Structure formats: C-alpha cells, structure tokens
Phi, psi and omega in degrees: 000140182284153172238136183225157170266122185285159177299325178296326178296323179301315180294322179294314182296312180293330176295320177295314180297325181301334180276359180280162171249115178239164185232141178252151177210176177225167185211162183254355183293164184254005180293131179289142179301137179214151182298335181275002182293146179240351183203160171291149179268106180076048181305132184288173187278347180293150177295145173297149182250143176293133180276150168268124179246124184227129175283130182219181185234132170253308180234322175233150185308126174074022184276357188224139172253121178261129184240123181220154177198160179239131176251141178238132182292137171278199187292347185266118177294144181200167174249120182271128182234354179218151171222146181208161177242130185231162184279341184228162180285345173213140185060229179084177181266133177281117183265317183224143182217135176230140174236151184205166186303327178136141177228117180285135177228150175231176182318126178077356174292144180234151172227132174260129180251144179224128175243145174237124178252103184257127176263138179237000000 
C-alpha cells in the first residue's frame, strides 16, 4: 500500500519553517555550489542579514517557502560569486547555497537574493 505526504502537510511544513530565523550572506570564492557544502567559500566581511521567510504557492497552496535578503557592500570592492542561507548570525548550518559567475560590487552597492524551497 502506498504512503504519501499530503498536500496539506506541505502547507504545514512550510508554515513551520516560515517561523524560523535564518541569515543570509555572500561570498567571493569560486567553488561551485554542491549539496555537500558546509560553508560559503570566502564569506565576505559584511554582517549576515536576517532573511525574510514567506510561505507561497507554486502549484498547491503553501507548497513553497520563499527566502530573501539584501546584502550591501561595505567600503571594500569585491566580486560576489556565492550566496547562502544559514541558521545562525555567525557559524551555523548552511541550508541553501548558490554560485554564479560573479557580480562586482563597490561601497553601498546592494544585491537582493531570493531562494525558493519547494516541497512536492
């Protein structure tokens, strides 16, 4: 007999996650994102930012958690190549990681990052 996770369970799970406090950061390293990663590669000097977590819908009500945050460059110019979501404002567990070719930033430049965690 089959066992399934119901659509209502998806909404309950993303609702629970929506109540968490997670932190976003960025990094300058060139390591490609991988599921086995435990940290950002070359995390930059700016403070981690509190993420906005919002329950949203892609196909069934409440099946997706949208995670977003904005980082602003301090006085040091750099090229950002990674973004990640972590459980703590320092150290913590790396939950989500993205790598990309690079975006140059200088003092006061900002980038908003958005991750979507969809349960099926």
